[in-house]
C-alpha atoms as a printed R data frame, in Angstrom:
    type eleno elety resid chain resno       x       y       z
1   ATOM     1    CA   MET     A     1   1.635 -23.370  15.903
2   ATOM     2    CA   GLU     A     2  -1.238 -21.274  14.586
3   ATOM     3    CA   LYS     A     3  -2.838 -18.946  17.068
4   ATOM     4    CA   THR     A     4  -6.533 -19.304  17.815
5   ATOM     5    CA   VAL     A     5  -9.190 -16.798  18.807
6   ATOM     6    CA   ALA     A     6 -11.791 -17.118  21.507
7   ATOM     7    CA   GLN     A     7 -15.132 -18.743  20.783
8   ATOM     8    CA   ASP     A     8 -16.954 -15.516  21.669
9   ATOM     9    CA   PHE     A     9 -15.533 -14.062  18.477
10  ATOM    10    CA   SER     A    10 -15.403 -10.369  17.674
11  ATOM    11    CA   TYR     A    11 -13.427  -8.454  15.092
12  ATOM    12    CA   ASP     A    12 -12.418  -4.795  14.982
13  ATOM    13    CA   PRO     A    13  -9.438  -3.569  12.918
14  ATOM    14    CA   PHE     A    14  -8.500  -1.233  15.773
15  ATOM    15    CA   ASP     A    15  -8.557  -3.962  18.436
16  ATOM    16    CA   PRO     A    16  -5.064  -4.424  19.982
17  ATOM    17    CA   ALA     A    17  -5.263  -8.206  19.471
18  ATOM    18    CA   VAL     A    18  -6.121  -7.752  15.805
19  ATOM    19    CA   MET     A    19  -3.366  -5.207  15.314
20  ATOM    20    CA   ALA     A    20  -0.894  -7.626  16.900
21  ATOM    21    CA   ASP     A    21  -1.836 -10.500  14.568
22  ATOM    22    CA   PRO     A    22  -4.907 -10.259  12.313
23  ATOM    23    CA   LEU     A    23  -4.450 -13.578  10.491
24  ATOM    24    CA   PRO     A    24  -6.342 -15.836  12.961
25  ATOM    25    CA   PHE     A    25  -9.228 -13.376  12.934
26  ATOM    26    CA   TYR     A    26  -9.303 -13.391   9.143
27  ATOM    27    CA   ARG     A    27  -9.637 -17.165   9.048
28  ATOM    28    CA   VAL     A    28 -12.696 -17.088  11.334
29  ATOM    29    CA   LEU     A    29 -14.213 -14.264   9.300
30  ATOM    30    CA   ARG     A    30 -13.756 -16.133   6.018
31  ATOM    31    CA   ASP     A    31 -15.106 -19.392   7.398
32  ATOM    32    CA   GLU     A    32 -17.965 -18.176   9.571
33  ATOM    33    CA   HIS     A    33 -18.664 -14.468   8.984
34  ATOM    34    CA   PRO     A    34 -17.930 -13.500   5.360
35  ATOM    35    CA   VAL     A    35 -20.063 -10.364   5.814
36  ATOM    36    CA   TYR     A    36 -19.300  -9.242   9.361
37  ATOM    37    CA   TYR     A    37 -21.078  -6.252  10.885
38  ATOM    38    CA   LEU     A    38 -19.202  -3.880  13.192
39  ATOM    39    CA   PRO     A    39 -21.992  -1.943  14.951
40  ATOM    40    CA   LYS     A    40 -19.630   0.576  16.534
41  ATOM    41    CA   TRP     A    41 -18.588   1.772  13.090
42  ATOM    42    CA   ASP     A    42 -21.777   0.883  11.134
43  ATOM    43    CA   THR     A    43 -19.435  -0.963   8.799
44  ATOM    44    CA   TYR     A    44 -19.314  -4.420   7.210
45  ATOM    45    CA   ALA     A    45 -16.049  -6.349   6.798
46  ATOM    46    CA   LEU     A    46 -15.663  -8.483   3.664
47  ATOM    47    CA   SER     A    47 -13.008 -11.170   4.024
48  ATOM    48    CA   ARG     A    48 -13.250 -13.575   1.069
49  ATOM    49    CA   PHE     A    49 -11.292 -13.053  -2.129
50  ATOM    50    CA   ALA     A    50 -14.187 -13.420  -4.586
51  ATOM    51    CA   ASP     A    51 -16.458 -11.094  -2.607
52  ATOM    52    CA   ILE     A    52 -13.811  -8.362  -2.435
53  ATOM    53    CA   TRP     A    53 -12.873  -8.794  -6.095
54  ATOM    54    CA   GLU     A    54 -16.505  -8.321  -7.107
55  ATOM    55    CA   ALA     A    55 -17.142  -5.348  -4.824
56  ATOM    56    CA   LEU     A    56 -14.044  -3.455  -5.937
57  ATOM    57    CA   ARG     A    57 -14.799  -4.229  -9.574
58  ATOM    58    CA   LEU     A    58 -17.967  -2.124  -9.481
59  ATOM    59    CA   THR     A    59 -17.644   1.367 -10.936
60  ATOM    60    CA   ASP     A    60 -21.358   2.134 -11.255
61  ATOM    61    CA   GLY     A    61 -21.605   4.380  -8.203
62  ATOM    62    CA   THR     A    62 -22.607   1.619  -5.778
63  ATOM    63    CA   PHE     A    63 -19.530   2.440  -3.694
64  ATOM    64    CA   VAL     A    64 -17.763   5.764  -3.275
65  ATOM    65    CA   ALA     A    65 -14.680   6.866  -1.376
66  ATOM    66    CA   SER     A    66 -16.112  10.177  -0.176
67  ATOM    67    CA   GLU     A    67 -15.072   9.424   3.398
68  ATOM    68    CA   GLY     A    68 -11.627   8.268   2.289
69  ATOM    69    CA   THR     A    69 -10.223   4.885   1.357
70  ATOM    70    CA   LEU     A    70  -8.635   4.633   4.813
71  ATOM    71    CA   PRO     A    71 -11.058   6.479   7.130
72  ATOM    72    CA   SER     A    72 -10.006   6.961  10.709
73  ATOM    73    CA   ALA     A    73 -11.961   5.805  13.730
74  ATOM    74    CA   ALA     A    74 -13.109   9.409  14.163
75  ATOM    75    CA   VAL     A    75 -14.783   9.247  10.736
76  ATOM    76    CA   LEU     A    76 -16.237   5.784  11.182
77  ATOM    77    CA   GLU     A    77 -17.780   6.528  14.580
78  ATOM    78    CA   HIS     A    78 -20.161   8.945  12.861
79  ATOM    79    CA   HIS     A    79 -23.090   6.965  11.453
80  ATOM    80    CA   ASN     A    80 -24.573   8.284   8.240
81  ATOM    81    CA   SER     A    81 -28.336   8.491   7.751
82  ATOM    82    CA   GLY     A    82 -28.157   8.097   3.965
83  ATOM    83    CA   PRO     A    83 -25.912   8.545   0.940
84  ATOM    84    CA   VAL     A    84 -22.779  10.604   1.482
85  ATOM    85    CA   ALA     A    85 -22.178  13.532  -0.868
86  ATOM    86    CA   ASP     A    86 -18.934  14.151  -2.692
87  ATOM    87    CA   PRO     A    87 -16.566  16.512  -0.878
88  ATOM    88    CA   PRO     A    88 -16.505  20.180  -1.924
89  ATOM    89    CA   LEU     A    89 -14.012  21.161  -4.598
90  ATOM    90    CA   HIS     A    90 -12.303  23.613  -2.245
91  ATOM    91    CA   PRO     A    91 -10.436  23.022  -0.078
92  ATOM    92    CA   MET     A    92  -9.730  20.013  -2.263
93  ATOM    93    CA   PRO     A    93  -9.030  16.781  -0.332
94  ATOM    94    CA   PHE     A    94  -7.053  13.922  -1.837
95  ATOM    95    CA   HIS     A    95  -8.612  13.138  -5.218
96  ATOM    96    CA   ALA     A    96  -9.311   9.493  -4.324
97  ATOM    97    CA   ASN     A    97 -12.215  10.815  -2.214
98  ATOM    98    CA   PHE     A    98 -14.055  11.812  -5.394
99  ATOM    99    CA   ASP     A    99 -16.088   9.742  -7.804
100 ATOM   100    CA   SER     A   100 -15.749   9.892 -11.598
101 ATOM   101    CA   PRO     A   101 -14.728  11.939 -13.500
102 ATOM   102    CA   ILE     A   102 -12.767  14.113 -11.051
103 ATOM   103    CA   TYR     A   103 -10.924  11.145  -9.602
104 ATOM   104    CA   GLU     A   104  -9.661   9.831 -12.940
105 ATOM   105    CA   ASN     A   105  -8.829  13.277 -14.312
106 ATOM   106    CA   VAL     A   106  -6.666  14.275 -11.350
107 ATOM   107    CA   ARG     A   107  -5.107  10.805 -11.190
108 ATOM   108    CA   ARG     A   108  -3.863  11.289 -14.767
109 ATOM   109    CA   CYS     A   109  -1.751  14.205 -13.544
110 ATOM   110    CA   THR     A   110   0.256  11.845 -11.359
111 ATOM   111    CA   SER     A   111   0.228   8.721 -13.517
112 ATOM   112    CA   ALA     A   112   2.419   9.411 -16.569
113 ATOM   113    CA   GLN     A   113   5.663   8.129 -15.030
114 ATOM   114    CA   PHE     A   114   3.965   4.978 -13.752
115 ATOM   115    CA   ARG     A   115   2.420   3.627 -16.948
116 ATOM   116    CA   PRO     A   116   3.950   0.377 -18.236
117 ATOM   117    CA   ARG     A   117   6.208   1.860 -20.924
118 ATOM   118    CA   SER     A   118   7.396   4.700 -18.721
119 ATOM   119    CA   ALA     A   119   7.971   2.366 -15.782
120 ATOM   120    CA   ALA     A   120  10.104   0.048 -17.928
121 ATOM   121    CA   THR     A   121  12.513   2.912 -18.696
122 ATOM   122    CA   LEU     A   122  13.274   3.209 -14.974
123 ATOM   123    CA   ALA     A   123  14.932  -0.211 -14.709
124 ATOM   124    CA   ASP     A   124  18.491   1.017 -15.209
125 ATOM   125    CA   ARG     A   125  18.066   3.812 -12.687
126 ATOM   126    CA   ILE     A   126  16.575   1.483 -10.064
127 ATOM   127    CA   ARG     A   127  19.398  -0.999 -10.646
128 ATOM   128    CA   THR     A   128  21.985   1.751 -10.227
129 ATOM   129    CA   VAL     A   129  20.461   2.983  -6.972
130 ATOM   130    CA   ALA     A   130  20.181  -0.569  -5.630
131 ATOM   131    CA   ASN     A   131  23.826  -1.349  -6.381
132 ATOM   132    CA   GLU     A   132  25.063   1.945  -4.986
133 ATOM   133    CA   ARG     A   133  23.235   1.085  -1.803
134 ATOM   134    CA   LEU     A   134  24.659  -2.444  -1.709
135 ATOM   135    CA   ASP     A   135  28.149  -0.990  -2.251
136 ATOM   136    CA   GLU     A   136  27.688   0.902   1.003
137 ATOM   137    CA   LEU     A   137  25.840  -1.750   3.004
138 ATOM   138    CA   LEU     A   138  27.604  -5.030   2.248
139 ATOM   139    CA   PRO     A   139  30.954  -4.068   3.821
140 ATOM   140    CA   ARG     A   140  29.095  -3.428   7.091
141 ATOM   141    CA   GLY     A   141  28.110  -7.084   7.371
142 ATOM   142    CA   THR     A   142  24.927  -6.290   9.299
143 ATOM   143    CA   PHE     A   143  22.185  -3.833   8.372
144 ATOM   144    CA   ASP     A   144  18.418  -3.526   8.044
145 ATOM   145    CA   LEU     A   145  16.759  -4.859   4.901
146 ATOM   146    CA   THR     A   146  13.632  -2.734   5.231
147 ATOM   147    CA   GLN     A   147  15.134   0.583   6.198
148 ATOM   148    CA   ASP     A   148  18.708   0.546   4.936
149 ATOM   149    CA   TYR     A   149  18.216  -1.288   1.645
150 ATOM   150    CA   GLY     A   150  14.673  -1.395   0.294
151 ATOM   151    CA   GLY     A   151  13.565   1.765   2.057
152 ATOM   152    CA   HIS     A   152  16.484   3.799   0.799
153 ATOM   153    CA   VAL     A   153  16.014   2.671  -2.813
154 ATOM   154    CA   ALA     A   154  12.241   3.253  -2.811
155 ATOM   155    CA   ALA     A   155  12.488   6.654  -1.109
156 ATOM   156    CA   THR     A   156  15.202   7.759  -3.526
157 ATOM   157    CA   MET     A   157  12.953   6.958  -6.476
158 ATOM   158    CA   VAL     A   158  10.029   8.791  -4.860
159 ATOM   159    CA   CYS     A   159  12.195  11.874  -4.372
160 ATOM   160    CA   GLU     A   160  13.048  11.806  -8.056
161 ATOM   161    CA   PHE     A   161   9.401  11.357  -9.052
162 ATOM   162    CA   VAL     A   162   8.125  14.336  -7.067
163 ATOM   163    CA   GLY     A   163  11.117  16.651  -7.493
164 ATOM   164    CA   LEU     A   164  12.866  16.417  -4.110
165 ATOM   165    CA   PRO     A   165  16.647  16.182  -3.669
166 ATOM   166    CA   VAL     A   166  17.602  12.526  -3.280
167 ATOM   167    CA   GLU     A   167  19.617  13.451  -0.206
168 ATOM   168    CA   LEU     A   168  16.275  13.741   1.581
169 ATOM   169    CA   ALA     A   169  15.428  10.065   0.990
170 ATOM   170    CA   PRO     A   170  16.228   8.935   4.561
171 ATOM   171    CA   GLU     A   171  14.087  11.737   6.002
172 ATOM   172    CA   VAL     A   172  11.213  10.962   3.651
173 ATOM   173    CA   LEU     A   173  11.359   7.277   4.559
174 ATOM   174    CA   ALA     A   174  11.272   8.011   8.297
175 ATOM   175    CA   THR     A   175   8.412  10.492   7.922
176 ATOM   176    CA   VAL     A   176   6.246   8.114   5.896
177 ATOM   177    CA   ASN     A   177   6.931   5.142   8.165
178 ATOM   178    CA   ALA     A   178   5.913   7.170  11.211
179 ATOM   179    CA   GLY     A   179   2.606   8.024   9.558
180 ATOM   180    CA   SER     A   180   1.504   4.369   9.457
181 ATOM   181    CA   LEU     A   181   2.044   3.650  13.137
182 ATOM   182    CA   ALA     A   182  -0.731   3.599  15.714
183 ATOM   183    CA   GLN     A   183  -1.083   2.805  19.374
184 ATOM   184    CA   PRO     A   184  -2.848  -0.493  20.124
185 ATOM   185    CA   GLY     A   185  -6.576   0.121  20.086
186 ATOM   186    CA   GLU     A   186  -6.284   3.193  17.873
187 ATOM   187    CA   GLY     A   187  -6.431   3.333  14.113
188 ATOM   188    CA   VAL     A   188  -4.012   5.055  11.795
189 ATOM   189    CA   GLU     A   189  -4.923   8.753  11.607
190 ATOM   190    CA   VAL     A   190  -3.537   9.992   8.298
191 ATOM   191    CA   ALA     A   191  -4.642  13.578   9.021
192 ATOM   192    CA   ASN     A   192  -2.197  13.776  11.921
193 ATOM   193    CA   SER     A   193   0.716  12.978   9.632
194 ATOM   194    CA   ARG     A   194  -0.395  15.081   6.669
195 ATOM   195    CA   PRO     A   195   1.285  18.341   7.791
196 ATOM   196    CA   GLY     A   196   4.591  16.504   7.972
197 ATOM   197    CA   PHE     A   197   4.097  15.051   4.503
198 ATOM   198    CA   LEU     A   198   3.054  18.406   3.046
199 ATOM   199    CA   SER     A   199   6.096  20.118   4.517
200 ATOM   200    CA   TYR     A   200   8.050  18.294   1.802
201 ATOM   201    CA   LEU     A   201   5.515  18.600  -1.003
202 ATOM   202    CA   THR     A   202   4.085  22.130  -0.761
203 ATOM   203    CA   PRO     A   203   7.461  23.826  -1.317
204 ATOM   204    CA   ILE     A   204   7.840  21.809  -4.530
205 ATOM   205    CA   ILE     A   205   4.573  23.254  -5.834
206 ATOM   206    CA   GLU     A   206   5.513  26.769  -4.749
207 ATOM   207    CA   ARG     A   207   8.875  26.528  -6.493
208 ATOM   208    CA   ARG     A   208   7.507  25.001  -9.681
209 ATOM   209    CA   ARG     A   209   4.728  27.584  -9.901
210 ATOM   210    CA   ALA     A   210   7.326  30.358  -9.599
211 ATOM   211    CA   GLU     A   211   9.472  28.686 -12.265
212 ATOM   212    CA   GLY     A   212   6.608  28.395 -14.719
213 ATOM   213    CA   ALA     A   213   5.584  24.725 -14.411
214 ATOM   214    CA   ASP     A   214   6.811  23.876 -17.912
215 ATOM   215    CA   GLY     A   215   6.450  20.104 -17.562
216 ATOM   216    CA   SER     A   216  10.022  19.311 -16.580
217 ATOM   217    CA   VAL     A   217   8.747  18.098 -13.175
218 ATOM   218    CA   PRO     A   218   5.765  16.157 -14.579
219 ATOM   219    CA   ILE     A   219   3.649  15.473 -11.495
220 ATOM   220    CA   ALA     A   220   3.942  18.882  -9.861
221 ATOM   221    CA   ASP     A   221   3.611  20.782 -13.126
222 ATOM   222    CA   SER     A   222   0.554  18.832 -14.275
223 ATOM   223    CA   LEU     A   223  -1.205  19.535 -10.994
224 ATOM   224    CA   ILE     A   224  -0.370  23.231 -11.143
225 ATOM   225    CA   ASN     A   225  -1.851  23.454 -14.647
226 ATOM   226    CA   PHE     A   226  -4.920  21.333 -13.900
227 ATOM   227    CA   VAL     A   227  -8.353  22.951 -14.286
228 ATOM   228    CA   LEU     A   228 -11.273  21.744 -12.163
229 ATOM   229    CA   PRO     A   229 -14.845  21.503 -13.498
230 ATOM   230    CA   ASP     A   230 -15.699  24.932 -12.090
231 ATOM   231    CA   GLY     A   231 -12.783  26.523 -13.946
232 ATOM   232    CA   SER     A   232 -10.608  26.934 -10.880
233 ATOM   233    CA   GLY     A   233  -7.194  25.457 -10.214
234 ATOM   234    CA   PHE     A   234  -5.456  24.007  -7.192
235 ATOM   235    CA   SER     A   235  -3.930  26.105  -4.479
236 ATOM   236    CA   ASP     A   236  -0.374  25.160  -3.545
237 ATOM   237    CA   THR     A   237  -1.569  23.062  -0.617
238 ATOM   238    CA   GLU     A   238  -4.306  21.406  -2.683
239 ATOM   239    CA   ALA     A   239  -1.853  20.480  -5.441
240 ATOM   240    CA   ALA     A   240   0.595  19.111  -2.884
241 ATOM   241    CA   THR     A   241  -2.191  17.033  -1.333
242 ATOM   242    CA   GLN     A   242  -2.761  15.279  -4.666
243 ATOM   243    CA   MET     A   243   0.867  14.080  -4.560
244 ATOM   244    CA   LEU     A   244   0.347  12.154  -1.331
245 ATOM   245    CA   GLY     A   245  -0.459   8.880  -3.095
246 ATOM   246    CA   VAL     A   246   2.936   8.834  -4.809
247 ATOM   247    CA   PHE     A   247   4.759  10.153  -1.743
248 ATOM   248    CA   ILE     A   248   3.298   7.631   0.711
249 ATOM   249    CA   GLY     A   249   2.491   4.620  -1.454
250 ATOM   250    CA   GLY     A   250   5.805   4.678  -3.274
251 ATOM   251    CA   THR     A   251   7.805   4.798  -0.053
252 ATOM   252    CA   GLU     A   252   6.354   2.468   2.560
253 ATOM   253    CA   THR     A   253   5.148  -0.715   0.867
254 ATOM   254    CA   VAL     A   254   7.918  -1.879  -1.484
255 ATOM   255    CA   PRO     A   255  10.654  -2.004   1.209
256 ATOM   256    CA   LYS     A   256   8.500  -4.174   3.475
257 ATOM   257    CA   ILE     A   257   7.633  -6.552   0.652
258 ATOM   258    CA   THR     A   258  11.249  -6.863  -0.481
259 ATOM   259    CA   ALA     A   259  12.560  -7.517   3.026
260 ATOM   260    CA   ALA     A   260   9.799  -9.977   3.890
261 ATOM   261    CA   GLY     A   261  10.349 -11.798   0.601
262 ATOM   262    CA   LEU     A   262  14.053 -12.258   1.231
263 ATOM   263    CA   TRP     A   263  13.159 -13.464   4.727
264 ATOM   264    CA   GLN     A   264  10.651 -16.022   3.452
265 ATOM   265    CA   LEU     A   265  13.126 -17.408   0.950
266 ATOM   266    CA   ALA     A   266  15.791 -17.635   3.653
267 ATOM   267    CA   GLU     A   267  13.393 -19.738   5.725
268 ATOM   268    CA   HIS     A   268  12.878 -22.124   2.787
269 ATOM   269    CA   PRO     A   269  16.406 -23.068   1.624
270 ATOM   270    CA   ASP     A   270  15.176 -25.303  -1.189
271 ATOM   271    CA   GLN     A   271  13.054 -22.496  -2.593
272 ATOM   272    CA   LEU     A   272  15.894 -20.021  -2.143
273 ATOM   273    CA   ALA     A   273  18.187 -22.313  -4.128
274 ATOM   274    CA   ALA     A   274  15.617 -22.593  -6.910
275 ATOM   275    CA   VAL     A   275  15.247 -18.815  -7.202
276 ATOM   276    CA   ARG     A   276  19.013 -18.276  -7.005
277 ATOM   277    CA   ALA     A   277  19.568 -20.725  -9.871
278 ATOM   278    CA   ASP     A   278  18.305 -18.130 -12.341
279 ATOM   279    CA   PRO     A   279  17.421 -14.789 -10.707
280 ATOM   280    CA   ASP     A   280  16.519 -13.097 -13.985
281 ATOM   281    CA   ALA     A   281  13.866 -15.708 -14.776
282 ATOM   282    CA   ASN     A   282  12.784 -16.807 -11.311
283 ATOM   283    CA   VAL     A   283  12.623 -13.632  -9.234
284 ATOM   284    CA   PRO     A   284   9.632 -12.282 -11.223
285 ATOM   285    CA   ILE     A   285   7.820 -15.565 -10.553
286 ATOM   286    CA   ALA     A   286   8.670 -15.558  -6.848
287 ATOM   287    CA   ARG     A   287   7.731 -11.889  -6.635
288 ATOM   288    CA   GLU     A   288   4.054 -12.661  -7.201
289 ATOM   289    CA   GLU     A   289   3.960 -15.145  -4.310
290 ATOM   290    CA   ILE     A   290   5.849 -12.658  -2.161
291 ATOM   291    CA   LEU     A   291   3.259 -10.018  -2.987
292 ATOM   292    CA   ARG     A   292   0.458 -12.381  -2.056
293 ATOM   293    CA   TYR     A   293   2.066 -13.616   1.127
294 ATOM   294    CA   THR     A   294   3.674 -10.470   2.548
295 ATOM   295    CA   ALA     A   295   1.925  -7.355   1.185
296 ATOM   296    CA   PRO     A   296   1.397  -5.239   4.330
297 ATOM   297    CA   ALA     A   297  -1.775  -3.274   3.474
298 ATOM   298    CA   GLN     A   298  -4.646  -4.796   5.451
299 ATOM   299    CA   TRP     A   299  -7.825  -3.100   4.246
300 ATOM   300    CA   PHE     A   300  -9.434  -0.283   2.330
301 ATOM   301    CA   ALA     A   301 -12.880   1.189   2.811
302 ATOM   302    CA   ARG     A   302 -15.767   2.354   0.670
303 ATOM   303    CA   THR     A   303 -19.053   4.027   1.550
304 ATOM   304    CA   VAL     A   304 -22.230   2.611   0.039
305 ATOM   305    CA   ARG     A   305 -24.243   4.964  -2.154
306 ATOM   306    CA   ARG     A   306 -26.703   2.393  -3.545
307 ATOM   307    CA   PRO     A   307 -28.070  -0.640  -1.669
308 ATOM   308    CA   TYR     A   308 -25.731  -3.597  -2.057
309 ATOM   309    CA   THR     A   309 -26.697  -7.179  -1.225
310 ATOM   310    CA   ILE     A   310 -24.140  -9.895  -0.545
311 ATOM   311    CA   HIS     A   311 -24.634 -13.316   1.068
312 ATOM   312    CA   GLY     A   312 -28.216 -12.349   1.905
313 ATOM   313    CA   THR     A   313 -27.188  -9.148   3.704
314 ATOM   314    CA   THR     A   314 -28.220  -5.770   2.298
315 ATOM   315    CA   ILE     A   315 -25.852  -2.900   3.036
316 ATOM   316    CA   ASN     A   316 -27.643   0.437   2.890
317 ATOM   317    CA   PRO     A   317 -26.547   3.854   1.578
318 ATOM   318    CA   GLY     A   318 -24.326   5.609   4.092
319 ATOM   319    CA   GLN     A   319 -23.009   2.402   5.607
320 ATOM   320    CA   ARG     A   320 -19.471   1.291   4.809
321 ATOM   321    CA   ILE     A   321 -17.553  -1.785   3.803
322 ATOM   322    CA   ILE     A   322 -13.925  -2.553   4.579
323 ATOM   323    CA   THR     A   323 -12.324  -4.919   2.113
324 ATOM   324    CA   LEU     A   324  -9.798  -7.077   3.960
325 ATOM   325    CA   LEU     A   325  -7.194  -7.527   1.237
326 ATOM   326    CA   ALA     A   326  -4.801  -9.359   3.523
327 ATOM   327    CA   SER     A   327  -7.532 -11.845   4.376
328 ATOM   328    CA   ALA     A   328  -8.256 -12.388   0.695
329 ATOM   329    CA   ALA     A   329  -4.580 -13.234   0.189
330 ATOM   330    CA   ARG     A   330  -4.992 -16.208   2.555
331 ATOM   331    CA   ASP     A   331  -8.340 -17.416   1.197
332 ATOM   332    CA   GLU     A   332  -8.171 -21.138   0.426
333 ATOM   333    CA   ARG     A   333 -11.065 -20.664  -2.008
334 ATOM   334    CA   GLU     A   334  -8.617 -18.785  -4.229
335 ATOM   335    CA   TYR     A   335  -5.246 -20.232  -3.209
336 ATOM   336    CA   PRO     A   336  -4.815 -23.888  -2.181
337 ATOM   337    CA   ASP     A   337  -2.829 -24.233   1.050
338 ATOM   338    CA   PRO     A   338  -2.748 -20.430   1.403
339 ATOM   339    CA   ASP     A   339  -0.650 -20.279   4.573
340 ATOM   340    CA   ALA     A   340   2.260 -22.016   2.837
341 ATOM   341    CA   PHE     A   341   4.861 -19.948   1.000
342 ATOM   342    CA   ILE     A   342   5.424 -21.548  -2.430
343 ATOM   343    CA   TRP     A   343   7.753 -19.498  -4.619
344 ATOM   344    CA   ASN     A   344   6.366 -20.684  -7.961
345 ATOM   345    CA   ARG     A   345   2.697 -20.915  -6.990
346 ATOM   346    CA   PRO     A   346   0.410 -20.303 -10.008
347 ATOM   347    CA   ILE     A   347  -1.374 -17.009  -9.331
348 ATOM   348    CA   GLU     A   348  -4.111 -15.928 -11.698
349 ATOM   349    CA   ARG     A   349  -5.554 -13.102  -9.600
350 ATOM   350    CA   LEU     A   350  -4.049 -10.884  -6.927
351 ATOM   351    CA   LEU     A   351  -5.540  -8.211  -4.675
352 ATOM   352    CA   SER     A   352  -2.335  -6.915  -3.119
353 ATOM   353    CA   PHE     A   353  -2.542  -3.781  -5.269
354 ATOM   354    CA   GLY     A   354  -6.319  -3.472  -5.014
355 ATOM   355    CA   HIS     A   355  -8.714  -3.862  -7.912
356 ATOM   356    CA   GLY     A   356 -10.971  -1.738 -10.043
357 ATOM   357    CA   GLN     A   357 -11.089   2.039 -10.078
358 ATOM   358    CA   HIS     A   358  -8.605   2.532  -7.240
359 ATOM   359    CA   PHE     A   359  -6.060  -0.024  -8.466
360 ATOM   360    CA   CYS     A   360  -2.600   1.025  -7.269
361 ATOM   361    CA   LEU     A   361  -1.155   3.823  -9.387
362 ATOM   362    CA   GLY     A   362   2.420   2.612  -8.985
363 ATOM   363    CA   VAL     A   363   1.899  -1.113  -9.516
364 ATOM   364    CA   HIS     A   364   4.328  -1.388 -12.454
365 ATOM   365    CA   VAL     A   365   7.089   0.552 -10.706
366 ATOM   366    CA   ALA     A   366   6.519  -1.387  -7.476
367 ATOM   367    CA   ARG     A   367   6.856  -4.729  -9.234
368 ATOM   368    CA   LEU     A   368   9.972  -3.480 -11.008
369 ATOM   369    CA   GLU     A   369  11.603  -2.224  -7.797
370 ATOM   370    CA   VAL     A   370  10.946  -5.453  -5.905
371 ATOM   371    CA   THR     A   371  12.260  -7.505  -8.828
372 ATOM   372    CA   ILE     A   372  15.441  -5.518  -9.351
373 ATOM   373    CA   MET     A   373  16.320  -5.206  -5.665
374 ATOM   374    CA   MET     A   374  15.991  -8.956  -5.224
375 ATOM   375    CA   GLN     A   375  17.862  -9.800  -8.429
376 ATOM   376    CA   GLU     A   376  20.781  -7.555  -7.529
377 ATOM   377    CA   TRP     A   377  20.784  -9.003  -4.015
378 ATOM   378    CA   PHE     A   378  21.105 -12.563  -5.260
379 ATOM   379    CA   LYS     A   379  23.807 -11.595  -7.756
380 ATOM   380    CA   ARG     A   380  25.950 -10.006  -5.058
381 ATOM   381    CA   VAL     A   381  25.092 -11.726  -1.783
382 ATOM   382    CA   GLY     A   382  25.961 -15.303  -0.899
383 ATOM   383    CA   ASP     A   383  24.792 -16.636   2.422
384 ATOM   384    CA   TYR     A   384  22.682 -14.322   4.528
385 ATOM   385    CA   ARG     A   385  20.868 -14.719   7.830
386 ATOM   386    CA   ILE     A   386  17.832 -12.818   9.038
387 ATOM   387    CA   ILE     A   387  18.324 -11.785  12.655
388 ATOM   388    CA   THR     A   388  14.789 -12.797  13.535
389 ATOM   389    CA   GLU     A   389  14.996 -11.949  17.220
390 ATOM   390    CA   ALA     A   390  15.619  -8.293  16.354
391 ATOM   391    CA   ALA     A   391  12.930  -7.974  13.664
392 ATOM   392    CA   ALA     A   392  10.136  -5.529  14.523
393 ATOM   393    CA   ARG     A   393   6.558  -5.221  13.359
394 ATOM   394    CA   PRO     A   394   5.060  -2.149  15.092
395 ATOM   395    CA   PRO     A   395   1.306  -1.992  15.670
396 ATOM   396    CA   SER     A   396  -0.776  -0.545  12.878
397 ATOM   397    CA   SER     A   397  -4.367  -1.029  11.782
398 ATOM   398    CA   PHE     A   398  -3.285  -0.593   8.166
399 ATOM   399    CA   GLN     A   399   0.360  -1.370   7.271
400 ATOM   400    CA   TRP     A   400   0.986  -4.593   9.213
401 ATOM   401    CA   GLY     A   401   4.488  -4.993   7.885
402 ATOM   402    CA   TRP     A   402   8.003  -5.553   9.123
403 ATOM   403    CA   ASN     A   403   9.522  -2.122   9.676
404 ATOM   404    CA   ASN     A   404  12.824  -3.661  10.735
405 ATOM   405    CA   VAL     A   405  14.366  -6.824   9.301
406 ATOM   406    CA   PRO     A   406  18.039  -6.961  10.344
407 ATOM   407    CA   VAL     A   407  20.245  -9.158   8.197
408 ATOM   408    CA   GLU     A   408  23.780 -10.512   8.455
409 ATOM   409    CA   VAL     A   409  25.680 -11.201   5.244
């Protein structure tokens, strides 16, 4: 039975009730408040697919990410009196906080391995890691899909991307997962977790700088050799900070999507049988519905630099919008019967990886990892049962995903 919300409706992404289950709130927002004002944060929430698609499409300076794409409550509680300036070059924050051209130029330093052709060359390696993990897990009979399978594979690949020993994959996974958690009523505070993340990344930069940064560790070396518009380069900490997108994004999302997808198929035996009939052909089709239905990222923010009018409401410079991607994924204006899981649903547009300038850097690798982990699963695993009573979805204002999905094979 679908949960309902009280008639005296209010929405706040940091509200404990929202963090526990945002979906009923999203339905009310889409139906009754497509542009919803949160006075405490001087921020507007956009909940419909088409509105978010259009807002994120704009690259003309109407929206900027100067305050971060995932600002904390401490940032949002400060109300701006006008347009927000770009951050200073030093100390350099994460490059996504900048507008063009700095954002795109720094992003190129981290993107080479994630372009379509480069991503395709990773298939054999991902398949090897997935099968090595299944070799270890399947004899146990019971294990965790998110942490033990998907998490291990994704974290191993991230270690290889950034230049960490793969033996650190379990530590990296635990560190990144901890950074997305929040107490009910409090938002995710990325700054609190950043020292832990940088404790892995800064030594990579220090080592590569000492070794000459010759390009053999592409991401780190490109950042070390990068020249900013003022002629300066990154310090070790600044260069490490630019690696956070790969380190965090590549680790936490794919495992949750893979586990939740296998869970959804297990709950729909007819759909599971259809996908199993030809995993090579059908898993990529099912993957897109899994991405729509289970992607854990809830929202991203922008700050308005030029007045923006939507549904008769003008949002002024200095105010913010939060784009509720997870609400857009359940918008019946885009997807008929959106709360139903339909493995071969036709999907023309998807917002699970964002849209526009800040479209997910690792989208091609993410799709490949989900596909291969599910294909190898179906080739090697017969019957399996999700131990639903032991599954856990910790509170978070951002990554509302299943951190633990125990399975019995």
